[in-house]
N, C-alpha and C positions, 0 to 999 in steps of 0.2 A: 504494500500500500504506500501511497505518497503521504509523507508526514511533513507539512509545512510548519515551520516553527516561528512563533513570535514570542516565545518564552525563553529567550536566550539570556540566562542570568548574567553571563560574563562576556559574551560577544554577540549581542542581540542582533538578529537579522529581521528587520521590521518591514511591514507591508505598507507602502505608500499609496496614496489615493490621488490620481491625476486631477480629478475635478476639485479636490480639496486644495491641491497645489495651485490650480488655476484660480480658485477663489482667493487664495492668499495673495496672489499677484495683483488681483483686481482691487481688493479691499483690505487694507492693512489698518484696522481700527485700533484706537488707543483709548485709555482712560486717563483722566487728569485729576489730580487731587484738588479738592475745593479749598482754595486759599490757605492751605496748610502745607508748609515745607516738610520734607521728609524728617521724621522724628528720630531722635537717637534711640538705639536699641535699649530696651529697659534693662537696668542693672540695679536690682533691689538689694541693698546691703542687708546682711543677716547678722552683723555684729550687734545690732540692737533689735529687740523684739518689736514686732508690729502686729497688731490684732485688729480684726474687724469686729464691730459690735453690731450684732444682728438682733432682730426681735421677731417673735411669732405674730405680733400685731402691733398696731400703733398704741401709744399711751400706756406702755407697760413698764417704763422706767429705764430706758437705755441711758439717758443722760444722767440719771441718778447713779447708775452703775459706773459710768465713766468718771463722774465726780468722786465717788467712793474709791475708785482705783487710783485716781490722782492723789487723793489724800493719803492713802496707804503707801503709795510709792514715794511721795515727796516729803511727807511730814513724819514718817516713822524713822526712828533712829536706826542706824545700821549696826547690827550685831557682829557682822563679819568683815567690816571695813578695816583695812590696814591704815587708813588715813588717821591723822592726829585728830581730825574733827569727828565729833559724834554724828554729824550730818554732812557726809561728802556731797560734792556737787552732783546733782541729778537733773534730768530734764524730762518733763512729761509733755509730749506733743499730742494735742487733740485736734483732729481734723473732722470737720462736718461738711462734706461735699455739697449737700443739698438741704436747704432750710426753707420751710414755708411759714407763714404767719409773722414774718419779719416786718418791722423791728419790734413789735410788741412781744413776740416770742422769739427768743434766740438761745439755742442750747449752748452755744459757746460762751455767751455772756453769763448764762446761768452758772456754768462751771467756773468761770472766771471769778464771779462774785462769791460763790459758795466756798471755794477753796481759800479765798482771801479771808473770809470770816472764820473758817475752820482753823486756819493758820494762827489767827489772833487768839483763839481759844486755848491754844497749847502753851503751857508754861515753858516747856523746852521745845524750841522750834528752830528750824533752819532759817537763814536769810532767804527770802523768796522774791524773785522777779516774775511778775505776771503780765501777760499781754493778751489782748483779744482783738482780732482783726476780722473784718468782712471785706472780701475782695470784690465780688461782682454782685449786683442786685438788679432787679427789674426797675423800670422807670418809676412805677408807682411806689415801690419800696424806697427808692432813692429820694423821692420827693418828701417822704415822711422823715428822712434823716438829715438831708443836706439843706443848707440855706439856699436862697435863690442865687446868690453869687457862686456858690460851689456847684450848684446844678448847671449853671451856664458853662462852667469850666470842665465839667465831667466828660470823660471820653466814652463814646458809645462803644459797646462790645456786642457784636452780633445784632440780633433783632430785638430792640427794646431792652437791652441789658447795659448797665452803666458800670464803669470801673470806679468803684467807691474807694477802695483802699483806705478805709477808716480804721483807726487803731487806738485802742485804749490801753494804758499801762498803769501798773501799780507796783510799789515796792514795799515789802514787809520785812523789816530788819529782825534778825534773830541772833542765835548764838553761833560763834565761829566765823571764820573768814570765808568759808565756802558759800557760794550763792547758788541755789537751785532755781530752775526755771519752769514756769508753766507757759506754754505757747498754745493759744487757742486760735483756730482759724475757721471761719465759715467761707466756703468757696463761692457758692451761688445761693442767692436768697430771693424769695418772692413774698409779696405782702399778704396775699389771701391765704388763710389757714385751711387749705384743702390739699388734696393729693397733688404732688408736684406736677404731674402732667396736665392737670386742670389749671393750676396756678400759672404755669408757663404759657398755656394757650390763651387764657383769659387776659393776661397781662402782656401779651405779645412779646414774651421773653423766652421762646423755645431755645433750649441749649442742647446741642447734640451730645451723644455719649462720648464722642472723641474729645470734645472740649472739656467735659468733666474729668476724663481720664488724664488728659494732658495737664490740667491744672493740679490734679491730685498728685501726679508724678512729680511735678515741679515742687510742690510743697513738701513732698516726702524727701526729695533730694536735698532741699534747703534745710529741712528740719533735722534730718538724720546725720547730716555730714558735720554739723557744727560741733566743735570740741569733742569729736567722736572718741579720740584716744583717751581723754581724761575725764569724760563725763558719762555716767550711766544714763541711758535713755530708754524710755518706754513710750511707744506710740500706739494710739488707738484711732481708728477711722470709724466714726459712727454713721451708720446708714440712716435712711429716712423711712418711717413707717415700718411695715412688716417686710419679711423676707421677699415676698412676691408682690409688694406694692410697686406701682409704676414709678419710674424716675421721670425727669422733665421731658424726655423724648417719647415716653410711653414704654420704654424697655423696663422689664422687671428688675427690681433691685438685685436679685440674685444673678441676673444676667448682665447687668450694666457693667459690673467690675471685671467682666471677661470680654469687654467689647473691642471695637475696631475703629479703623480710620474711615472717614467718609470720602468716597470717590464718586465722580460723575462720568457716565458714559456720554461722550460728546455727541454720539449719534443716536441717542434715544432720550426719553424723558425719565429714565430711571436714575435715582440716587441710590448708590450702592454702598453698603457699609461692609468693609472687607477686613478680615483678620490678616495681618501681615507680620513680617519680622520686625516692623517698626511699631507694633501696637503694644499696649500695656495691659496684659492680663494680670490682675491683682488677685492671686490665689493665696491671700494671707489666711492664716488660721483664724478662727473666730470664737467669740463668746456669744451664745444664744440666750437672749432674755425671753424666758418662757412666760406662760400665763398661769397664775395660781388660782384663777377664778373658775366658776362652774363652766365646763366646756373647754377649759384651758388645756387639758391633757391632749385632746385631739388636735387643737391648733398648734401646740408645741411640737408634737410628734410630726405633724405635717410640715412644719417649718424645718425641722431637723432633717427630714427625708429630702426636702427640696434642696437643701444645701449639700447633702451627701451625694445626691444624684448629679450635681454639678462639680463634684470633686473637691469640695471644701472640707477642711478638717475643723471639727468643733471640739474644743478642749474642755468646755464646761457649759453647763446650763444653770442659769440663775433666775429665780423668780420670787415674787413677793408672797408671803404667807397670807392666805385668805381663810385659814382654818379648815381647808378641805383635804389636807394631807396629799396634795397632788404629787409630791415628790416620791411617794411609795410606788405607784404604778409607773412613773417615769423611770425610776431606777430599775425597776423590773424589766421594762421594755429595753432600756439601754444596757442591761446586764452588767452594770458597773463598769462599762467601758468608758463612760464619760461621767465625771463628777456632777452631782446635782446639789446646788447650794440654795438655801432658803433665807431670804431677807425678812426682817420683822415687818409687820404691817406699816404702811406709809400713812402718816396723818393726813386726813382729808381737809382739815382746816387750812384755807388758803393763807391765813395770816401766820401760820406756823413756819418758822424759819428753818426747820428740819435739822437744826444743830444736834438736838438730842437723838434724833433718828440716826444721824450719821455716827454719833458716838456709839449707839447701840449696835450698829451694823459694822463697827470697826473690825471685829474678828472675822466676820464673813468676807469683808473686802481684803483683809490680810491673807486669808486662805485662797481667795481667788487670784490675788497677785502672785502668791507663791506657786499656784498651779500653772499660771501663764509663764512665769519665768522658768519653772522646771520643764514645762513642755517645750519651750524654746530651746533650752539647753540640750534636752534629749534629742530634739530634731537636728540640731547642729552636729551633735556627736554621731547620730546615725548617718547623716550625709557624709561626714568626714571619714567614717570607717568603711563606707560601702565599697570603695574601689579595692581596698585591701581584702575585704571579705570576699568580694566577687572573684578576685584572682586566686583565692584558695579553694573555691568550690565550683565555679563555672567551667564548662568546656564550651567555649564560644565556637559557633560554626564559621567556617571559612576564615579562620584566624590562627596565625602562628603565635602562640602565647609567648614565645621567647622574644618576640618583637613588640610586645605591648607592655611597657613599664607602667607601674601603678599610676604615675602622674598623668598619663595620657588617656586613662579610662574616662569616658564621658559619663557623668553621674546625672541622670535625668530625674528631676523631682516630679515633673508632670508634663502633660502635653495639652495644648489648647489650639484647635484648628491645625495649622500646618507648622506650629512651633513647638520645639522642646523648651522647657524651662530647665536650665542646666546649672548645677551647683559648681561654683568656682571657689576653691579653698585656699588658693594662693593669695598672699598679702592680705587683702580684706575679703572676708567671706561674703559671697553674694549669690543671688540667683539671676542669671542672665538668659537672654532669648537667643535661640538658634533655629533658623528655618531648616526644616527637615527636607533637604534637597535630594535625598535618595528615596523619599516617600516611604521610609521604613521598609526597605526591600520591595518597593513598588506596589505596596498595598493601599496607600493612603489616597483618598479622594476628597474628603470634606475639608472646607475651611470653616472656621467658626463664624459663619456669615448670616446676616439677616438682610432682608430686602425692605427698603422703605419706598413706598410708592407715593409720588407727589400728587396730591389732590389739587385739582384746579379750583375747587370750591372753598376749601378751608385750608388748613396748614398741612400737617403731615398725618397720613393714615398709616399706621405702623402695623406691619404683619411680621411677627417674630417667627423666624423659621430656623431655629438653631438645629443644624443637622446633627451635631454630636449629642446634644441634649435629646433631640427626637429619637435618635438611635438608642441611647441609653434608656429612655423611657419605654420604648417599644420592646427592647430586650428584657427589661425588668418585668414588664407585664407578661411577656411570653414565658419567662422563667417561672414566674409565680403561677401561671396558668397550666403550663405543660411540664416544666422541668425538662426531662428528656423522655421521649417515648419511642418505642421500637417502630421501625419504618416498614419492613416487608408486610404486605397485605393490609396495611393500615393507611388511613388518611387523616390529616389534621390541617387546619386552615393555613398556618404559615407555610408548610411545605407545598400545599396545593396552589396558593397564591403565587409563591415564588416560581414554581414550575410553569404556570400559565403565563406569567410575565416574561420569563425567559423565552418561551416558545413564540410569544407575540412580539418579542424584541430582537435579541441577537440571533434567535433561530427562526425569525419570521420568513416564511416562504419556502423553507426547506426542512426544518427539523420538526419532529412530532413527538419525541420522547426526551425526558430529562432523567439522567442517572446521577444521583448525588454521591459525593465522596468528601474526603477530608481536605485535600490540598492538590496543587497543580500536578505534582508528580504522580500521585495515585490516579488522578483523572486521566493522565496519559496512559498509565497501565491499563485502565479500563478501555480506553479508546483503541489500544493495540489489540486487546482481546476481541473487541467488536469487529475491527477491521480484518483480523485473521479469519474470523467466522464468515464474514461477508465475502471475502475473497474465495474461501473454500467452497462456499455455496455457488458462487458465480462460475467457478471453474471446475465443478464436478468433484472436487476433492472430498467434500463432506459426504456426498452420496456414495462415493467409493468406500469411504470409511464405514458408513452405516451398513454397507453390503459386504464388508470384510474383503474388499478388493485392493487393499493397500499393503498387503503382506510383502510384496516384492518391490514396493516403491519406497524410496527414501524422500520424504517431504521436508524441504527446508524453506521456510517462509522468511523473507527479508523485507526490509523497508527501503523506500527510496526517499532520501532526505537531503538536506543541504549541509555543506561543511560550515562549521562555526556555530551550528545550532546547539541548543541546550534544552533538554526537556524534563529535567528533574534529577533527583538524587537516588531514587530507588533503582534496583538492579535492572529491571526490565526496561525502564525509561532510558537508562544509560546505554543499553545495547542498541537503542534506536538513534544514536548520535555518533558523529564521526570522532575519531581519536582526538583527544585533547588533554589538557592538564588534569582534567577531572576523571578521565577514564584510564589513565596509565596505571602501572603496577602499584605505585605508591597509594593509589586511591581505590582501584577496583581490579584486583588480580584476576577475577573471573571474566573480565571484559574481552569480548571477541569482535564486537562491532558488526552486528548482523544486518548489514544493509549496503546499499550503493549510495555513496555520498557525493553529491555534485557540488562543484565550486561555481557559485553563481556570479553574475555581474553585480557590481555594487555602485551606488550613487552617493556622492558626498560633495560638500562645498570646500573649496580651497581658494584663498585669495579672492574672495567675493564672487567666485564663479562656480557653477555646478559642473561636476565632472562625472564620467562613467568609467569605472575601473573594470576591465575585462579580464576574465581568467585566461590562463595560458591556452586552454583548448579552443578559445575563441579568437586568439590573436591572429590566426591565419585567415580568419574571415574578413571580408571588407565590410566595415560598419560605417554607415553615414548617419550622423545626427543632424536633424534639421528642426529648428524651433522646438527643442525639447523643453517643455514648460514644467520645470520643477522649482518650486519656491519654498518648499519645506521638506524636511526629512526627519526621520525619527530613529532613535536608538543608536547603538554603537556601530552597527553596519546596516545600511539600508539596501535591500535587494531590489533590483530592477523589477517593477510590477509587471511589465510585459513578459519577461522571462517566466515569472511565476504563473501568470495566466495561461501561457502556452503549455507549461508543464502540467497544469491541472487539466487542460483540454486533452492532452495526449494520454494522460492516465484514464480519463473518462473513456476514450476510444478503446482502451485495452482492459476495461473493467477492473481497474485498480482503485480500491477505495481511497478517498482523499480525507486526511485529517488536518484540520487547522488547529494548531496549538496557540490559543488566544489567552492563555493564562495571564500573560503580561499585557497583551495589546487590547483586550476586550474592554468594553465599557468606557469608551471615550479617551483611553490613554493616548491614542494617536490622532484624536480629533474627530473620529466617527465612532458610532456605538460598537461597530464590529469591523474586522478586516474584510469580511465578505462584502460589506458595502463599498469598501475601498478598492478591492480588486475587481469587482464586477462579476464575480463568480462565487459559487457556493460549494461547501464541502459535503461529504457524507456524514462526517463526524467532527465535532469541535469541542475543545476543552476551555473552560473558563474558571478563573479564581481571582485572587488578589483583590482587585477593585470591586468584585462581586458583592461583598458585604460592607463596602465603605471603609474597610480597613480596621474593623473593630473585633472580628472573630473569624477563625478559619472556616472556610467552606469552599468546595469546588463542585463543578458539575460538568458532565459530559453529555452533550446533545447529539442526537442521532436521527436519521431519517426513518421512515416507516420500513423501507427495504432492509435497513440494517437490523431494526427491531425484529422484523419477521424472520430473519435468519436464525433467531433463537427460539422461535415459537414451535412447540411440538407437544407430543403426548407424554414425554418423559421429562422429569425434573432434571435429569442429567444433561438435557439439551439446553437448559436455561443458562443464563450468565451467572455462574457460581462465583461471585465476587461481592464483597461488601465490607462495611466498616461498622464498628459498634455504634458510632455516632452519625451514621448516615442520615442526611436530611434532618439534623437536629433542629429543633424548633427555633431556638434563639438565632442560629445562623440564617435560617430561612427568613425569619422576620427582619433581620438586619439587611439581607439581600433584597427583599421586597421593597423596603424603604429606600435603599440606595438606588435601585434600578429606576424607581419613579422619580426620585430626587434629581438625579443627574440629567434626565431627559426632559424635564419640565422647565420651560423658559421662565416660569414664575419663581422657581427655586434655584435655577442655574442660569444666571443672566448671560453666560457665555454661549448658550445654545442659540444658533440661528435656525429657528424652527422650520422655516420653509425649505431649508436645505439639509436639515438634520445633521449639522456640523457644528463644531466649536468655532468661535471666532478665533482669529490669530492671536496667540498669547505672547509670542517672542518678537521683539522689535527687530524688523528686518535690517535696518541700518546698523544696529549694534551687532547683530549676527554676522553681517558682512565684515564689519570692522574686526571682530574677534577672529573670524576665519582667515583674515589677512595678517594676523599677528605672527611674528617670526617663531614663536614657541609652539605654533599649532600646525599639525600636519593635515588634518581634515576635521570637518565639523558637519553635523547633521542636526536639524531640528524638525519636529513634526508633533503636532498636538501638544501634549504636556511635557514632551521630552526635548532636551537640548544636550547633545553629547559632543565631545571633542577628544581627539587623540593628540597627545603631545609629541613633539619631535623628539624621538628617543631611539637610540641604537644599542645593539649588543645587550649587555646585562641590564640596561635601563629600560628595555622593552619587554613586553609580555606580562602575563597575569601576575607573576611573582615579583614584578618590579616595584621598588619603593621610590621611584623617581618623582612621583607627584606628592610625596609626603610633606615637604616644606610648603608647597602651594596649599594643600588642604589645611595645614595648621593655620596658615594665614587667613584662609576663608572662615575657619571656625572662629577665630578671634574677631572676625568681622561679622559674626552672626549668621553664618551659613554652614550647616552641617552637611558634609559630603563624604562619601565613602568611595574609594577608587576601584577600578577594574584594572589594576596594574598601572600602565601609563595612559589609560583611558579614563576620563572623568566625565561626570554628567550632572546636570541639574534636572530635577523632576518636580513638577507641581501637580495640582489636582485639576479636575475638569472645571471646578468653580473658581479657580484662582484668578485674581485680577491681572490683566495685562500690565498694569502699572507696577505691580509687585514683581512680575517676571522681568520687567525692564530694570528694576532696582537690582535684581539678582545678577543680570548680565553686566551691569555697571560694576558691581563688586567683583565679579569674575574677571572682568577686564583689568580692574585695578590690581587684583591678585596676580594676574599674568604678567603685568608690568614689573612688579616686584620680583616675581619668580625669574623672569628673563634677565633682570639686572644681576641677580645672584649667580645665575648660570654663566653669564658672560664673565664675571669675575673669576669663577672657578676655572673656566676654559683659559682665561688669560694667565692663570697661575700654572 
């Protein structure tokens, strides 16, 4: 059978689409950021603990808890300090990104005033410097604060927002020379005491998520860096309302702090919010303020689950005692994994200054502070030790452990969209962002994106479409409903929906059956068994076997495949590929290579021009190229599409079953949903994986025609396809696949889709691609769909899969926020089907910058 591979892990031979290339030539569309220059990659220092203050609902006492924490942190004498002073210098940073009801209601001012009063009540107290600032407010809120003169001088920010920058300070003297600081900042404020999205709309002061995050990032940088070495700092970021209360743009609070940059497609009416390497995902650990009232158990658990679903860590739950003993069922539900602290009842008399309540709550806040500081310390220790522990227990795939020193191990704290949050322990400990430019071995498709549709009638109508959150929610539902159930002779909704979507999508027009498995390699094993059976039926071999007419015949079935292909790591799949580094004696002593492996023509870009590389067996032929329109290419080697189409047709004429290995290329990886669309011909069998589930859980599928299926139908079970996996068609994988298939192809959720052509818009900037292809360090370059690959100029031991030639370049790129993994001296960038072209442009700029530095170093080495 013919096995056309698009799953070449290390020398991929990818299928191009001529009409996609023609489209690329005609319309090279770009995104442009909306009045925001590229932001610095987020680098959150971990030397000082920072916590989010969440609440299961509004008016449950978030600011009281923040105030109590500030008092415990700043006003308590240090028992462990080596300083001569009983009160060493400390700093409590309180940030309130969103405030409504201002100026009559100001949480930062409340904390500022209460801590000043609490400080004066203490006989032994530190010297204290206090400040409270409000940075931006709506016009109506500004008019309530500023004089007419100041109003006239105020600078407008956005739509209906003023740059207030008002600041109040106070000094409380105490014992010792050390001075501690309370810094309170309100970032954005509106006058009406309603939900932020309503206040922003009514006061014409809508602020985008990106503006909130940029300002929060700026305040964190300023607040955490000052006197970092000699001053202990604790920072809290207090949210507004409940966990799922809307922010000023309409985004839920629990989603807002994992948000993105605003970009506009210049060729449409869409405003798109994209997660990129420049975005600020604040996955700080949190304190959850629960509800001690009747019905509060349910609300607290719901808020906790909402945060956990989005990957937030909750280190403690705190709530007011209403006499209902809500802590007992909460502790039972949390199984003592999270401490539950109970505060005394809060006086309801508005004239009560709460001083006595804070005194009564002092021990609770001390316990909470200790929990927070301990959790932070343990987190840092875990992150610090992970690389060493990993080196002692892991056996990494495709990795020579002797070449991986401990300091080069990438410690990933979390992922959001297309970014890793990476721990850096050198010098100052921090969490920084790295774009996953290898798509975690080609599995990743989602970005943490939402779509904002601009309404012509009002302001913004917001449709939150968080892919990762949607996947997590669907998988959680499916796990709770099904767990895992056996597949043979059974049916359940996730598997049925997934199969029907596959046959109506990547298999439309040719496939009628879906055979589920675990991964791409096993999908290939299944495909080979199917193809062997179909070939045996078509050529009378099966009939002879059933009639016992094969005793004197030696039957050897082989594959026809392409050199450079890679179909997986299992033994049968490896037999179906040409000799390579992965099939030699060191890796697979049983390998014989059961096939005929053709060396195909390849297409690539060099010096801004497209070229066709012919194998030796074609050199004697006269080849004339006229107006060859190729403006994109994908993978590490792009195979001439005409060659592949002719090969498929010749196999058809000889009744040789055709397999398309689309484990890598399927589901928009190359700009179309399937390679069959790109080649203009269909297979008998095709394998899919990787992007199938959106990159969250393993699942693969082998699609086949009715004719292939019928070759296994009979009266005996022994004639059936006797192959399967314990987790075949597992419900969670099928649910994730169904969600991903629909998400990627819907223009409402993937704005890169050109619906009338069923193609992705061009993602890679053509001018930059041509510029990089002309770089002296580059031998060849190919781009297609979500893939941009290039081969470095390397000779001898610097070339090949075992080469370390690109190591210095990759280190530089990782420092610049781009995580790449090489294929020897071949490197590549890979994004997802939903990735912004502007982000891809930024990646190319960083790649070009890295190549410049790399080339300068290489020139110096050659000169020496």
